[in-house]
N, C-alpha and C positions, 0 to 999 in steps of 0.2 A: 497739490501737495498734501500728502496724508499727515495728519497730526499724531505721530507716534509718541505716546507718553510712557510712563513707567507702570501703568495699570496692568498690562499683560504680564509684566515681570512679577509683581506681587501675587497675581493670580496663579502664576506658574509655581511660585514658591509654596503657596498655600496647598496646591494640589499635590506637590511632592511630599509635603508634610503629612497630608492625609494618607498617601500611599505608604509612608513609613509606619504609621500607627495602625492601619487596617488589620495586618496580621495579628497584632497584639489584641485588638478589640475583638477580632473573630474568636480567638481562644477564650476570651472572657464570656462572650455572648453564648457560646456553645454550652457553657456550664452554668450560666446565670439563670436564676429563677425569674419568673414573670414579675414578682414583686420587687426584686432587686433592680430590674430594668426600669420599672415604674418610678422607683425612688430617684434613680439617675436622671430620668427625663423630667421629673418634678423640679429637681434642683436646677437643671438646665433651663427650664422655662423661667425660673426666677432670675437666672443670669441674663436673660434676654431684656430685662427691664433696666439693667445697670447703665447702659448708655444714656438713657433718659434721666436717671438719677444723677449722673455726672453732669448733665446739662443743667438740671434744676438746682443742684446743690449750692452753687454760688449765689443764686437768688434767695436762698434760705439762710445765707450768712456763712456758708462754709468757705474758709480761706485757704484750705489745702494744707499740705505738709511741707513746710519750707519752700513754698512756691509751687509744688507739684499738686495738681488738682485731682489726683487719682483717689479712688475709694477702696475700701476693704483691704487696706494694706499696701496698695500700689503707691510707690513713690520713686524718686530718682534712683535709689539704690536697690529697689525691689519691684520688678514688673510683674511678679507672680502673685497676684491678689488671691483672695479667698476662693473665688470661683474660677480661677485660671484653668484648672484641670477638668472642669465640667462645663465648659462654655465653648462657644464658637461653632464652626461647621460640623464638628464631630457629632453634635447633637442630632442633626438632620439624618445622618447615617444610621444612628442607633434608633431614631424614631421610625425610619422607614423599615428597618429590620423588625422592630416591634409590631408595626401595623401589618406587616406581611405574615409574621408568625402568629400573631394574635389579632386577626381581623375584627373590627368592631361589628358586633351583632346588632346593628341598628336597622330599624325599618327605614324606608325611603322618607317617610314623613319626619321621623326624628332626625335623620341625616341632614335633610335640607333645612329643617327648623333650626339646627345648630350651625351648620356650615355657612349658609347664606348670610345670616347676621354677623357671624364671625368674620367672614371675608369682607363684608361691607364696613365693619368697624375698622378693620385693618387698613382697608383702602382709604377710609376717611382720615385716619391718623396720618397716613402717608401723604395724601394730597393736601390736606389743610396744614399739616405739619410743615410741609415744604414752604407754603405761603407765609405762615407765621414765623418760621425761622428766618426767612429773608427779611421780614419786617422788623423783628426784634433783635436779630443778630446779623445785620447787614455786613457782608464781606467776610463772615466767619464760616469758612468752608468746612472746618472741623465739625461744627454743629450741624451744618447742612447735610453732611454725609451721614449723620446719625439717622436721619429720617428714612433713608432707604438702605441702612446698614443691614446686611443679610442676617446677622446674628442679633437682630432687634425684634422685639415682641410683635410689632405690626406686620413685619414680613412673615413671621411664623403664622400669624393669624390669617394670612392669605394663602400661604403654602399648604398648611394642614388641610383646609377644606378642599383644595384642588386635588390633592393626593387621595383623600378619602372618597370623593365623588368618583374619580376615575377608577379607583380600585373597585368600587361597587358596580360600575357599569358592566353589563354582560356583553362584551364585544366579541363577535365571532372571530375566530382565528383564521388567518389567510396567509398565503406564501409571502405576498408583498408586505403585509403588516409585520410578519415575523422577521423579514429581512431588515426593515426599517428599525424594528425594536432592537435587533442585534447591533445596530450602529449607535444607539442613543447614548450609551456610556461614553463612547469615544467622542461623540458630538459634544457632550457636556464638558469633557476635558479640554477641548480645543476651541470651542465656539467664541469664548470671550476675546481671544486674540483678534478676531475679525469684527468685533462689535464697533471698535473705534473707526476702522476702515469703512464699514457700512454707514456709520454716522456721517463721515465726511462725504461719502458718495451721495447720500440721500439728503444732504443739507441743501434745501431749496425753499421755494415759496409754497410748496405743496402743503395742504392741511396736515396738522400733526398726526392725525390718525393714519393717513396714507403713508407718511414717512415711517411711522412705527411699524406698520404692517410690512412695508417694503424692506425695512432693516431686518425684521424678524425672519422673513422668508429668505432673503438673500444670505443671511448668516447661516441659517439652517441648511440651505442647499449646498453652500460652499463647504461647510463643516462635514456634511454627510458624504460629499464626494471625496474629500480628503480621507476620511475614516474608511470609506469603501475601498479606496486605493491602497491604504495601509493594510487592510485585511486581505487584499489580493497578493501582497508581497510577503513572502515567508519571513523576511528579516524584521518586519514591523508588525506582523500579525499578532504577536503576543502582547504588544503594547496596548491593543484596543479590544482584546477578547476577554 
């Protein structure tokens, strides 16, 4: 019995929302100067720390606004806080656009000297944060989710190095690689629907590393086959191209 929950639904809603805003962002990015994009990304990086500030605020004596523990203007009658319009998943799209248009002119020594420690710190925050959150906030799943929250500073600290290093690699082009690359956006859009299914299938006494690799490979293959099939059918081709 597969444990279907509401996670694929909120993920789908998020993706639909991104689709709605991308044409507007595209128009802005085409006319935006480098410095303007940098300012946006700087504010966005600050917003990535807010989930942790919200977790720590009660420990520092913050009592909320009439019971609502939101920060920067967030309360029961206003969910649009100060950083609402410059936060979330949109930042990753703009960051990728920026790095492609303005690649970092770093040597390999500087690249690895910055990205490896950055990734290590992000991973340390995630792993130790998970253990500490379970210890000091037992049963509080809202705080537990913050540790691997995609719009959190530690996830950014791991995502940015991977993108920069892969971008710097001089990978030879090939027909197979090009075909796989053409499927990646569609894979991204649909893969999470199958993560829970893969988790249930691979739930066993196998070591965690084998289960993680097995889940990753099976989800990637299933998603790739679905996207490949959609690209072959004229009615769905535009959805994944």
